[in-house]
Every structure is written in C-alpha cells, then in structure tokens.
C-alpha positions in Angstrom: 77.8 65.5 71.2 77.5 64.5 74.8 81.5 65.0 75.2 81.2 68.4 73.8 78.5 69.4 76.4 80.9 68.2 79.1 83.8 70.0 77.8 81.7 73.3 77.4 80.6 72.7 81.1 83.9 72.2 82.4 85.5 75.4 80.7 82.4 77.4 82.2 83.3 76.0 85.6 87.2 76.7 85.2 87.1 80.1 83.7 86.6 82.1 87.0 89.5 80.0 88.4 91.8 81.1 85.6 90.8 84.6 85.8 91.4 84.9 89.7 94.6 82.9 89.3 95.9 85.2 86.4 94.9 88.2 88.7 96.7 87.0 91.6 100.0 86.6 89.6 99.9 90.0 88.3 102.2 92.6 89.8 100.7 95.0 92.4 100.8 98.6 91.5 101.6 101.2 94.1 101.2 104.9 94.3 102.3 107.4 97.2 100.1 110.5 97.0 98.9 112.9 99.4 100.4 111.1 102.4 98.4 108.0 101.4 100.1 104.8 100.2 97.9 102.9 97.8 98.6 99.3 96.8 96.3 98.0 94.0 95.8 94.6 92.9 95.4 91.4 94.5 95.7 91.7 98.4 95.7 95.4 98.0 95.0 98.1 100.5 95.3 101.8 101.3 97.0 103.2 104.3 97.8 106.9 105.5 101.6 107.2 106.2 100.5 109.4 109.2 99.1 105.9 110.6 102.4 104.1 110.3 103.9 103.2 113.9 106.9 101.7 112.4 108.6 101.4 109.0 111.7 99.1 108.1 113.0 97.2 105.0 113.6 93.6 105.8 115.0 90.7 103.6 112.9 87.9 104.6 109.2 87.2 105.6 108.4 85.9 109.0 107.4 82.2 109.2 103.8 82.3 108.0 101.2 79.6 108.4 97.1 79.4 108.3 96.7 80.9 104.7 93.8 83.4 104.5 95.3 84.5 101.0 96.9 83.1 97.9 100.2 81.3 97.9 102.0 79.6 95.0 105.7 79.8 94.4 107.2 83.3 94.2 103.7 85.0 94.8 102.1 85.5 98.3 99.1 87.8 98.6 96.6 88.1 101.4 96.3 87.6 105.1 98.5 85.0 106.8 99.1 84.0 110.5 102.7 84.7 111.7 103.6 81.6 113.5 105.9 83.1 116.1 103.0 84.9 117.9 99.9 83.9 115.9 99.4 87.4 114.8 97.5 88.1 111.5 99.8 89.8 109.0 98.9 91.1 105.4 101.6 89.8 102.7 102.0 91.3 99.3 104.8 89.4 97.8 105.5 89.7 94.1 108.9 88.5 92.9 111.3 90.3 95.2 113.2 89.2 98.3 113.3 92.7 100.0 110.2 93.6 101.5 108.9 97.0 103.0 107.6 96.2 106.5 105.3 98.6 108.4 102.8 98.5 111.3 99.8 100.5 112.1 97.5 100.1 115.3 95.4 97.6 113.4 97.8 96.0 110.7 101.1 94.6 110.2 102.1 94.6 106.5 105.0 93.0 104.4 105.1 93.9 100.7 107.4 94.0 97.7 107.2 95.0 94.1 108.5 93.1 91.2 112.0 94.1 91.6 114.6 95.1 94.0 115.1 98.6 92.5 111.4 99.6 92.6 111.0 98.3 96.4 114.0 100.3 97.2 112.9 103.4 95.5 109.5 103.3 97.1 111.2 102.7 100.6 113.2 105.6 100.4 110.0 107.7 99.2 108.0 106.1 102.1 110.9 106.8 104.7 111.2 110.6 103.6 107.4 111.0 103.9 107.3 108.9 107.3 110.0 111.2 108.8 108.2 114.4 107.7 105.1 112.9 109.4 106.8 111.9 112.7 108.8 115.2 112.9 105.6 117.4 112.1 103.7 115.7 115.2 106.5 116.6 117.7 
C-alpha cells in the first residue's frame, strides 16, 4: 500500500512536466491575416508586418547560449542569447533547417515551420506583404 502512494504521488508531480514537454514538441501554427503575423503554440507571438525592419530567409541559426526557452534536439522555442553580440533573440524552431528571420525595433526573431515547403510558402507571403507595406510608406 505504501508503494502505491509513492507511485501515485510521483505521477501527480510528473504530470505537468509531461504536459508541457508534449506542448513544446507540437508544431506551431502560423496565420498571416490583416497585416499581422500570428505564431501560435510554444514560444508564439504576434507581430504586425508593418513593424518589420528587415525580413530574410536564412539556412542556419546564429550560435546561441543562455537559454531562456526550451531546447531539446530538433526543437528550440523561446528566448535565447546570441553569442556574437549578447543580444536576445526569439527562436521558434520546429523541424526545418530554413528560417524566416525578421527584426523589429524591439525583437529579433528566427522561426521555422515543420517542413521546408511550408516555411518557403509563408516566407513568400510575408515578403509580398512586407514589400507592400514598405512601398506604401514611401
């Protein structure tokens, strides 16, 4: 009977860990609507495309340290420190090795979707929206 209570207590303590770990491994969903990029899921955020200062497609993440997020194997999500200049960057890396990188006055963001085709398609849509925004300001 005593062992049963220990096992039950252990399960209760570990349940939140399993829950948050499974949430972190889930792919993020992305929506581009009405000039706003919404990244939902672990590490997600919402940014207006008009706030972008730069937008590019890169094939590698910068060297990162000082985790303020979740990093395990193919998945990285949260805030990290870029070792080259000690700047904080937001990374939402699913399973792809192509990243959309954009900056605003307050954020530096790298993110990918679960596969290359989805990442490239979203980058194309973001580029069109970004170019419309930039040309409309001039």
